[in-house]
All heavy atoms as TSV, in Angstrom:
chain	resi	resn	atom	element	x	y	z
A	1	MET	N	N	5.436	-22.399	2.768
A	1	MET	CA	C	4.752	-21.869	1.485
A	1	MET	C	C	5.443	-22.511	0.304
A	1	MET	O	O	6.659	-22.423	0.144
A	1	MET	CB	C	5.136	-20.320	1.574
A	1	MET	CG	C	4.179	-19.584	0.637
A	1	MET	SD	S	4.462	-17.869	1.097
A	1	MET	CE	C	3.096	-17.062	0.218
A	2	ASP	N	N	4.556	-23.207	-0.400
A	2	ASP	CA	C	5.180	-23.786	-1.554
A	2	ASP	C	C	5.386	-22.974	-2.824
A	2	ASP	O	O	4.911	-21.656	-2.724
A	2	ASP	CB	C	4.257	-24.933	-2.022
A	2	ASP	CG	C	2.863	-24.727	-2.451
A	2	ASP	OD1	O	2.655	-23.586	-3.076
A	2	ASP	OD2	O	1.873	-25.271	-1.855
A	3	GLN	N	N	5.971	-23.334	-3.734
A	3	GLN	CA	C	6.336	-22.545	-4.930
A	3	GLN	C	C	5.088	-21.853	-5.715
A	3	GLN	O	O	5.123	-20.870	-6.063
A	3	GLN	CB	C	7.242	-23.299	-6.006
A	3	GLN	CG	C	7.765	-22.550	-7.098
A	3	GLN	CD	C	8.709	-21.435	-6.575
A	3	GLN	OE1	O	9.271	-21.502	-5.543
A	3	GLN	NE2	N	8.907	-20.415	-7.402
A	4	SER	N	N	4.045	-22.721	-5.839
A	4	SER	CA	C	2.855	-22.197	-6.469
A	4	SER	C	C	2.092	-21.085	-5.753
A	4	SER	O	O	1.606	-20.094	-6.422
A	4	SER	CB	C	1.806	-23.373	-6.810
A	4	SER	OG	O	1.319	-23.874	-5.689
A	5	SER	N	N	2.106	-21.169	-4.415
A	5	SER	CA	C	1.349	-20.004	-3.737
A	5	SER	C	C	2.182	-18.813	-3.737
A	5	SER	O	O	1.752	-17.603	-3.844
A	5	SER	CB	C	1.006	-20.471	-2.393
A	5	SER	OG	O	2.067	-21.050	-1.626
A	6	PHE	N	N	3.596	-18.890	-3.716
A	6	PHE	CA	C	4.391	-17.731	-3.804
A	6	PHE	C	C	4.359	-17.142	-5.168
A	6	PHE	O	O	4.256	-15.961	-5.317
A	6	PHE	CB	C	5.798	-18.172	-3.485
A	6	PHE	CG	C	6.804	-16.960	-3.625
A	6	PHE	CD1	C	6.858	-16.025	-2.578
A	6	PHE	CD2	C	7.599	-16.813	-4.706
A	6	PHE	CE1	C	7.722	-14.857	-2.705
A	6	PHE	CE2	C	8.374	-15.781	-4.925
A	6	PHE	CZ	C	8.513	-14.757	-3.931
A	7	SER	N	N	4.332	-17.819	-6.178
A	7	SER	CA	C	4.241	-17.453	-7.475
A	7	SER	C	C	2.872	-16.783	-7.789
A	7	SER	O	O	2.776	-15.673	-8.413
A	7	SER	CB	C	4.215	-18.663	-8.505
A	7	SER	OG	O	4.088	-18.207	-9.848
A	8	SER	N	N	1.823	-17.212	-7.183
A	8	SER	CA	C	0.475	-16.523	-7.169
A	8	SER	C	C	0.429	-15.307	-6.545
A	8	SER	O	O	0.052	-14.275	-7.029
A	8	SER	CB	C	-0.612	-17.541	-6.711
A	8	SER	OG	O	-1.781	-16.852	-6.676
A	9	PHE	N	N	1.026	-15.296	-5.344
A	9	PHE	CA	C	1.147	-13.919	-4.607
A	9	PHE	C	C	1.988	-12.935	-5.289
A	9	PHE	O	O	1.732	-11.794	-5.380
A	9	PHE	CB	C	1.750	-14.309	-3.204
A	9	PHE	CG	C	1.823	-13.083	-2.451
A	9	PHE	CD1	C	0.697	-12.357	-1.855
A	9	PHE	CD2	C	3.079	-12.462	-2.122
A	9	PHE	CE1	C	0.822	-11.195	-1.224
A	9	PHE	CE2	C	3.094	-11.300	-1.419
A	9	PHE	CZ	C	1.975	-10.713	-0.934
A	10	ALA	N	N	3.152	-13.334	-5.956
A	10	ALA	CA	C	4.086	-12.519	-6.549
A	10	ALA	C	C	3.264	-11.897	-7.861
A	10	ALA	O	O	3.299	-10.837	-8.164
A	10	ALA	CB	C	5.250	-13.169	-7.075
A	11	ARG	N	N	2.559	-12.739	-8.600
A	11	ARG	CA	C	1.794	-12.261	-9.688
A	11	ARG	C	C	0.795	-11.306	-9.303
A	11	ARG	O	O	0.455	-10.339	-10.010
A	11	ARG	CB	C	1.199	-13.429	-10.479
A	11	ARG	CG	C	2.086	-14.185	-11.394
A	11	ARG	CD	C	1.567	-15.459	-11.974
A	11	ARG	NE	N	0.220	-15.287	-12.555
A	11	ARG	CZ	C	-0.738	-16.123	-12.784
A	11	ARG	NH1	N	-0.444	-17.407	-12.461
A	11	ARG	NH2	N	-1.865	-15.845	-13.257
A	12	PHE	N	N	-0.019	-11.515	-8.156
A	12	PHE	CA	C	-0.858	-10.660	-7.680
A	12	PHE	C	C	-0.339	-9.174	-7.386
A	12	PHE	O	O	-0.779	-8.206	-7.763
A	12	PHE	CB	C	-1.521	-11.129	-6.384
A	12	PHE	CG	C	-2.345	-10.156	-5.658
A	12	PHE	CD1	C	-3.660	-9.555	-6.077
A	12	PHE	CD2	C	-1.857	-9.549	-4.500
A	12	PHE	CE1	C	-4.327	-8.803	-5.403
A	12	PHE	CE2	C	-2.565	-8.664	-3.768
A	12	PHE	CZ	C	-3.739	-8.169	-4.189
A	13	VAL	N	N	0.834	-9.257	-6.620
A	13	VAL	CA	C	1.542	-7.962	-6.244
A	13	VAL	C	C	2.018	-7.275	-7.485
A	13	VAL	O	O	1.728	-6.142	-7.575
A	13	VAL	CB	C	2.713	-8.302	-5.381
A	13	VAL	CG1	C	3.488	-7.114	-5.180
A	13	VAL	CG2	C	2.160	-8.767	-3.946
A	14	ILE	N	N	2.507	-7.927	-8.460
A	14	ILE	CA	C	3.011	-7.239	-9.737
A	14	ILE	C	C	1.823	-6.658	-10.420
A	14	ILE	O	O	1.821	-5.605	-10.883
A	14	ILE	CB	C	3.736	-8.403	-10.565
A	14	ILE	CG1	C	5.233	-8.547	-9.945
A	14	ILE	CG2	C	3.921	-7.723	-12.010
A	14	ILE	CD1	C	5.784	-9.714	-10.604
A	15	GLY	N	N	0.664	-7.485	-10.598
A	15	GLY	CA	C	-0.592	-6.936	-11.242
A	15	GLY	C	C	-1.156	-5.748	-10.482
A	15	GLY	O	O	-1.525	-4.865	-11.099
A	16	PHE	N	N	-1.267	-5.819	-9.200
A	16	PHE	CA	C	-1.809	-4.739	-8.408
A	16	PHE	C	C	-1.017	-3.544	-8.546
A	16	PHE	O	O	-1.441	-2.367	-8.756
A	16	PHE	CB	C	-1.992	-5.171	-7.023
A	16	PHE	CG	C	-2.663	-4.173	-6.151
A	16	PHE	CD1	C	-4.001	-4.056	-6.245
A	16	PHE	CD2	C	-1.976	-3.350	-5.247
A	16	PHE	CE1	C	-4.688	-3.035	-5.485
A	16	PHE	CE2	C	-2.562	-2.382	-4.363
A	16	PHE	CZ	C	-3.959	-2.179	-4.577
A	17	THR	N	N	0.350	-3.606	-8.505
A	17	THR	CA	C	1.313	-2.561	-8.669
A	17	THR	C	C	1.053	-1.926	-10.072
A	17	THR	O	O	1.124	-0.616	-10.124
A	17	THR	CB	C	2.712	-3.006	-8.473
A	17	THR	OG1	O	2.862	-3.483	-7.151
A	17	THR	CG2	C	3.698	-1.760	-8.465
A	18	LEU	N	N	0.984	-2.783	-11.147
A	18	LEU	CA	C	0.845	-2.311	-12.409
A	18	LEU	C	C	-0.508	-1.521	-12.521
A	18	LEU	O	O	-0.571	-0.341	-13.032
A	18	LEU	CB	C	0.890	-3.380	-13.487
A	18	LEU	CG	C	0.650	-3.076	-14.882
A	18	LEU	CD1	C	1.904	-2.246	-15.301
A	18	LEU	CD2	C	0.661	-4.388	-15.711
A	19	PHE	N	N	-1.608	-2.018	-11.979
A	19	PHE	CA	C	-2.881	-1.358	-11.978
A	19	PHE	C	C	-2.782	0.078	-11.355
A	19	PHE	O	O	-3.283	1.076	-11.944
A	19	PHE	CB	C	-3.809	-2.230	-11.271
A	19	PHE	CG	C	-5.241	-1.462	-11.073
A	19	PHE	CD1	C	-6.083	-1.342	-12.183
A	19	PHE	CD2	C	-5.577	-1.101	-9.850
A	19	PHE	CE1	C	-7.338	-0.791	-11.951
A	19	PHE	CE2	C	-6.844	-0.428	-9.594
A	19	PHE	CZ	C	-7.655	-0.388	-10.747
A	20	ILE	N	N	-2.206	0.008	-10.081
A	20	ILE	CA	C	-2.049	1.418	-9.473
A	20	ILE	C	C	-1.243	2.397	-10.259
A	20	ILE	O	O	-1.594	3.562	-10.406
A	20	ILE	CB	C	-1.449	1.189	-7.980
A	20	ILE	CG1	C	-2.413	0.355	-7.142
A	20	ILE	CG2	C	-1.144	2.449	-7.416
A	20	ILE	CD1	C	-3.760	1.012	-6.799
A	21	SER	N	N	-0.136	1.895	-10.898
A	21	SER	CA	C	0.746	2.743	-11.610
A	21	SER	C	C	-0.041	3.352	-12.862
A	21	SER	O	O	0.062	4.502	-13.240
A	21	SER	CB	C	1.965	1.950	-12.066
A	21	SER	OG	O	2.655	1.468	-11.077
A	22	ILE	N	N	-0.747	2.528	-13.600
A	22	ILE	CA	C	-1.524	2.989	-14.714
A	22	ILE	C	C	-2.620	3.854	-14.248
A	22	ILE	O	O	-2.775	4.958	-14.973
A	22	ILE	CB	C	-2.159	1.737	-15.448
A	22	ILE	CG1	C	-1.069	0.935	-16.143
A	22	ILE	CG2	C	-3.205	2.199	-16.446
A	22	ILE	CD1	C	-1.538	-0.307	-16.719
A	23	SER	N	N	-3.266	3.679	-13.051
A	23	SER	CA	C	-4.314	4.635	-12.595
A	23	SER	C	C	-3.561	5.948	-12.338
A	23	SER	O	O	-4.235	7.060	-12.592
A	23	SER	CB	C	-4.832	4.153	-11.199
A	23	SER	OG	O	-5.573	2.879	-11.602
A	24	PHE	N	N	-2.489	6.033	-11.602
A	24	PHE	CA	C	-1.923	7.326	-11.372
A	24	PHE	C	C	-1.380	8.009	-12.682
A	24	PHE	O	O	-1.499	9.171	-12.823
A	24	PHE	CB	C	-0.577	7.067	-10.463
A	24	PHE	CG	C	-0.926	6.951	-8.991
A	24	PHE	CD1	C	-0.565	5.924	-8.316
A	24	PHE	CD2	C	-1.560	7.908	-8.283
A	24	PHE	CE1	C	-0.682	5.849	-7.013
A	24	PHE	CE2	C	-2.019	7.865	-7.026
A	24	PHE	CZ	C	-1.500	6.848	-6.317
A	25	GLY	N	N	-1.043	7.296	-13.590
A	25	GLY	CA	C	-0.545	7.735	-14.924
A	25	GLY	C	C	-1.654	8.461	-15.688
A	25	GLY	O	O	-1.562	9.522	-16.150
A	26	VAL	N	N	-2.822	7.759	-15.670
A	26	VAL	CA	C	-3.969	8.209	-16.403
A	26	VAL	C	C	-4.527	9.621	-15.577
A	26	VAL	O	O	-4.910	10.538	-16.183
A	26	VAL	CB	C	-5.173	7.214	-16.542
A	26	VAL	CG1	C	-6.453	7.868	-16.815
A	26	VAL	CG2	C	-4.809	6.098	-17.414
A	27	THR	N	N	-4.512	9.477	-14.284
A	27	THR	CA	C	-4.983	10.674	-13.471
A	27	THR	C	C	-4.017	11.862	-13.776
A	27	THR	O	O	-4.576	12.942	-13.916
A	27	THR	CB	C	-4.943	10.370	-11.905
A	27	THR	OG1	O	-5.776	9.209	-11.738
A	27	THR	CG2	C	-5.322	11.515	-11.177
A	28	PHE	N	N	-2.782	11.625	-13.818
A	28	PHE	CA	C	-1.782	12.765	-14.043
A	28	PHE	C	C	-1.999	13.330	-15.454
A	28	PHE	O	O	-2.019	14.538	-15.671
A	28	PHE	CB	C	-0.305	12.201	-13.963
A	28	PHE	CG	C	0.697	13.303	-14.306
A	28	PHE	CD1	C	1.002	14.308	-13.452
A	28	PHE	CD2	C	1.303	13.215	-15.422
A	28	PHE	CE1	C	1.920	15.335	-13.562
A	28	PHE	CE2	C	2.263	14.171	-15.774
A	28	PHE	CZ	C	2.632	15.186	-14.838
A	29	ALA	N	N	-2.323	12.398	-16.449
A	29	ALA	CA	C	-2.389	12.857	-17.846
A	29	ALA	C	C	-3.742	13.694	-17.914
A	29	ALA	O	O	-3.763	14.839	-18.611
A	29	ALA	CB	C	-2.532	11.695	-18.721
A	30	VAL	N	N	-4.792	13.323	-17.206
A	30	VAL	CA	C	-6.039	13.987	-17.339
A	30	VAL	C	C	-5.980	15.367	-16.614
A	30	VAL	O	O	-6.403	16.285	-17.017
A	30	VAL	CB	C	-7.218	13.141	-16.709
A	30	VAL	CG1	C	-8.496	13.940	-16.489
A	30	VAL	CG2	C	-7.521	11.966	-17.638
A	31	GLN	N	N	-5.268	15.279	-15.499
A	31	GLN	CA	C	-5.050	16.601	-14.719
A	31	GLN	C	C	-4.246	17.623	-15.505
A	31	GLN	O	O	-4.560	18.776	-15.586
A	31	GLN	CB	C	-4.323	16.337	-13.327
A	31	GLN	CG	C	-4.243	17.655	-12.578
A	31	GLN	CD	C	-5.474	18.107	-12.104
A	31	GLN	OE1	O	-6.406	17.424	-11.956
A	31	GLN	NE2	N	-5.453	19.427	-11.981
A	32	THR	N	N	-3.189	17.160	-16.315
A	32	THR	CA	C	-2.383	18.009	-17.047
A	32	THR	C	C	-3.183	18.497	-18.194
A	32	THR	O	O	-3.165	19.742	-18.613
A	32	THR	CB	C	-1.171	17.191	-17.651
A	32	THR	OG1	O	-0.415	16.667	-16.515
A	32	THR	CG2	C	-0.290	17.994	-18.443
A	33	TYR	N	N	-3.996	17.729	-18.885
A	33	TYR	CA	C	-4.820	18.174	-19.974
A	33	TYR	C	C	-5.813	19.288	-19.540
A	33	TYR	O	O	-5.999	20.246	-20.099
A	33	TYR	CB	C	-5.555	16.991	-20.594
A	33	TYR	CG	C	-6.511	17.476	-21.605
A	33	TYR	CD1	C	-5.983	17.741	-23.000
A	33	TYR	CD2	C	-7.904	17.422	-21.501
A	33	TYR	CE1	C	-6.912	18.067	-24.033
A	33	TYR	CE2	C	-8.704	17.866	-22.370
A	33	TYR	CZ	C	-8.257	18.117	-23.752
A	33	TYR	OH	O	-9.105	18.486	-24.713
A	34	ALA	N	N	-6.405	19.004	-18.379
A	34	ALA	CA	C	-7.469	19.833	-17.834
A	34	ALA	C	C	-6.790	21.288	-17.444
A	34	ALA	O	O	-7.416	22.368	-17.753
A	34	ALA	CB	C	-8.145	19.270	-16.643
A	35	SER	N	N	-5.653	21.168	-16.963
A	35	SER	CA	C	-5.041	22.406	-16.511
A	35	SER	C	C	-4.583	23.186	-17.737
A	35	SER	O	O	-4.713	24.355	-17.770
A	35	SER	CB	C	-3.602	22.031	-15.734
A	35	SER	OG	O	-4.010	21.592	-14.527
A	36	GLY	N	N	-4.165	22.591	-18.771
A	36	GLY	CA	C	-3.881	23.242	-20.071
A	36	GLY	C	C	-5.070	23.980	-20.697
A	36	GLY	O	O	-5.062	25.011	-21.178
A	37	GLN	N	N	-6.263	23.223	-20.540
A	37	GLN	CA	C	-7.470	23.905	-21.006
A	37	GLN	C	C	-7.879	24.947	-20.227
A	37	GLN	O	O	-8.398	26.032	-20.828
A	37	GLN	CB	C	-8.546	22.765	-21.026
A	37	GLN	CG	C	-8.398	21.628	-22.012
A	37	GLN	CD	C	-8.508	21.959	-23.482
A	37	GLN	OE1	O	-9.282	22.843	-23.792
A	37	GLN	NE2	N	-7.527	21.619	-24.255
A	38	ASP	N	N	-7.769	24.925	-18.936
A	38	ASP	CA	C	-8.162	26.109	-18.103
A	38	ASP	C	C	-7.235	27.279	-18.429
A	38	ASP	O	O	-7.685	28.392	-18.402
A	38	ASP	CB	C	-7.895	25.696	-16.589
A	38	ASP	CG	C	-9.087	24.798	-16.141
A	38	ASP	OD1	O	-10.057	24.622	-16.853
A	38	ASP	OD2	O	-8.880	24.094	-15.108
A	39	ALA	N	N	-5.829	26.998	-18.567
A	39	ALA	CA	C	-4.961	28.049	-18.939
A	39	ALA	C	C	-5.331	28.802	-20.279
A	39	ALA	O	O	-5.292	29.947	-20.410
A	39	ALA	CB	C	-3.701	27.572	-19.026
A	40	ALA	N	N	-5.830	27.970	-21.225
A	40	ALA	CA	C	-6.076	28.514	-22.555
A	40	ALA	C	C	-7.377	29.290	-22.515
A	40	ALA	O	O	-7.570	30.445	-23.056
A	40	ALA	CB	C	-6.337	27.394	-23.528
A	41	GLN	N	N	-8.354	28.890	-21.675
A	41	GLN	CA	C	-9.610	29.667	-21.415
A	41	GLN	C	C	-9.245	30.975	-20.719
A	41	GLN	O	O	-9.923	31.967	-21.096
A	41	GLN	CB	C	-10.557	28.778	-20.600
A	41	GLN	CG	C	-11.248	27.752	-21.441
A	41	GLN	CD	C	-12.154	26.887	-20.670
A	41	GLN	OE1	O	-12.119	26.843	-19.491
A	41	GLN	NE2	N	-13.028	26.093	-21.327
A	42	GLN	N	N	-8.391	30.945	-19.734
A	42	GLN	CA	C	-8.041	32.239	-19.005
A	42	GLN	C	C	-7.430	33.180	-19.908
A	42	GLN	O	O	-7.622	34.327	-19.909
A	42	GLN	CB	C	-7.199	31.787	-17.778
A	42	GLN	CG	C	-7.993	31.130	-16.804
A	42	GLN	CD	C	-7.144	30.769	-15.564
A	42	GLN	OE1	O	-5.912	30.969	-15.543
A	42	GLN	NE2	N	-7.791	30.252	-14.514
A	43	GLN	N	N	-6.493	32.617	-20.916
A	43	GLN	CA	C	-5.801	33.629	-21.625
A	43	GLN	C	C	-6.703	34.126	-22.653
A	43	GLN	O	O	-6.747	35.322	-23.097
A	43	GLN	CB	C	-4.768	32.735	-22.552
A	43	GLN	CG	C	-3.573	32.530	-21.749
A	43	GLN	CD	C	-2.366	31.777	-22.628
A	43	GLN	OE1	O	-2.719	31.089	-23.524
A	43	GLN	NE2	N	-1.196	32.072	-22.306
A	44	ALA	N	N	-7.792	33.405	-23.198
A	44	ALA	CA	C	-8.771	33.839	-24.110
A	44	ALA	C	C	-9.636	34.817	-23.518
A	44	ALA	O	O	-9.950	35.962	-24.093
A	44	ALA	CB	C	-9.567	32.879	-24.728
A	45	ALA	N	N	-10.048	34.620	-22.228
A	45	ALA	CA	C	-10.843	35.534	-21.455
A	45	ALA	C	C	-9.979	36.962	-21.304
A	45	ALA	O	O	-10.608	38.102	-21.385
A	45	ALA	CB	C	-11.374	34.956	-20.331
A	46	ALA	N	N	-8.824	36.710	-20.912
A	46	ALA	CA	C	-7.993	37.924	-20.674
A	46	ALA	C	C	-7.834	38.871	-21.892
A	46	ALA	O	O	-7.937	40.038	-21.852
A	46	ALA	CB	C	-6.694	37.670	-20.050
A	47	ALA	N	N	-7.528	38.117	-22.982
A	47	ALA	CA	C	-7.466	38.762	-24.358
A	47	ALA	C	C	-8.697	39.571	-24.674
A	47	ALA	O	O	-8.676	40.683	-25.165
A	47	ALA	CB	C	-7.021	37.811	-25.429
A	48	ALA	N	N	-9.751	38.880	-24.600
A	48	ALA	CA	C	-11.136	39.466	-24.801
A	48	ALA	C	C	-11.345	40.655	-24.057
A	48	ALA	O	O	-11.953	41.747	-24.473
A	48	ALA	CB	C	-12.333	38.371	-24.771
A	49	ALA	N	N	-10.991	40.572	-22.731
A	49	ALA	CA	C	-11.202	41.634	-21.899
A	49	ALA	C	C	-10.437	42.817	-22.132
A	49	ALA	O	O	-10.936	43.936	-22.180
A	49	ALA	CB	C	-10.988	41.219	-20.354
A	50	MET	N	N	-9.181	42.581	-22.678
A	50	MET	CA	C	-8.263	43.737	-22.910
A	50	MET	C	C	-8.733	44.348	-24.222
A	50	MET	O	O	-8.791	45.601	-24.428
A	50	MET	CB	C	-6.786	43.238	-23.065
A	50	MET	CG	C	-6.174	42.811	-21.809
A	50	MET	SD	S	-4.362	42.606	-21.882
A	50	MET	CE	C	-4.117	41.717	-23.405
A	51	LEU	N	N	-9.195	43.554	-25.202
A	51	LEU	CA	C	-9.644	44.159	-26.500
A	51	LEU	C	C	-10.996	44.846	-26.254
A	51	LEU	O	O	-11.217	45.940	-26.864
A	51	LEU	CB	C	-9.988	43.019	-27.487
A	51	LEU	CG	C	-8.710	42.299	-28.062
A	51	LEU	CD1	C	-9.192	41.069	-28.829
A	51	LEU	CD2	C	-7.808	43.278	-28.882
A	52	GLU	N	N	-11.834	44.421	-25.355
A	52	GLU	CA	C	-13.112	45.037	-24.970
A	52	GLU	C	C	-12.811	46.498	-24.206
A	52	GLU	O	O	-13.519	47.369	-24.439
A	52	GLU	CB	C	-14.062	44.298	-24.183
A	52	GLU	CG	C	-15.385	44.745	-23.989
A	52	GLU	CD	C	-16.287	43.819	-23.221
A	52	GLU	OE1	O	-16.398	42.727	-23.652
A	52	GLU	OE2	O	-16.766	44.280	-22.194
A	53	TYR	N	N	-11.830	46.446	-23.461
A	53	TYR	CA	C	-11.470	47.673	-22.726
A	53	TYR	C	C	-10.879	48.757	-23.593
A	53	TYR	O	O	-11.109	49.911	-23.301
A	53	TYR	CB	C	-10.430	47.211	-21.557
A	53	TYR	CG	C	-9.978	48.393	-20.739
A	53	TYR	CD1	C	-10.793	48.991	-19.747
A	53	TYR	CD2	C	-8.770	49.001	-20.950
A	53	TYR	CE1	C	-10.393	49.963	-18.993
A	53	TYR	CE2	C	-8.274	50.012	-20.078
A	53	TYR	CZ	C	-9.089	50.517	-19.191
A	53	TYR	OH	O	-8.707	51.670	-18.400
A	54	LYS	N	N	-10.209	48.364	-24.662
A	54	LYS	CA	C	-9.534	49.385	-25.585
A	54	LYS	C	C	-10.612	50.090	-26.389
A	54	LYS	O	O	-10.435	51.208	-26.933
A	54	LYS	CB	C	-8.630	48.723	-26.479
A	54	LYS	CG	C	-7.359	48.358	-25.956
A	54	LYS	CD	C	-6.289	47.901	-26.833
A	54	LYS	CE	C	-5.019	47.509	-26.245
A	54	LYS	NZ	N	-4.049	47.160	-27.091
A	55	LYS	N	N	-11.845	49.493	-26.463
A	55	LYS	CA	C	-12.953	50.153	-27.275
A	55	LYS	C	C	-13.442	51.435	-26.808
A	55	LYS	O	O	-13.451	51.838	-25.709
A	55	LYS	CB	C	-14.091	49.211	-27.559
A	55	LYS	CG	C	-13.671	48.034	-28.514
A	55	LYS	CD	C	-14.839	47.129	-28.756
A	55	LYS	CE	C	-14.607	46.059	-29.619
A	55	LYS	NZ	N	-15.674	45.142	-29.956
């Protein structure tokens, strides 16, 4: 295996690993954001239910 084919393979592996890492990072960020939104909606619904129950 000559130097240029090894270099090409190494660049591919580094690029692919970077792509997968960014994909996981974006997925984690979106999941965290969505979970926060769900929690806020549940809190608002619980507060509204408690206020309505007191009437």
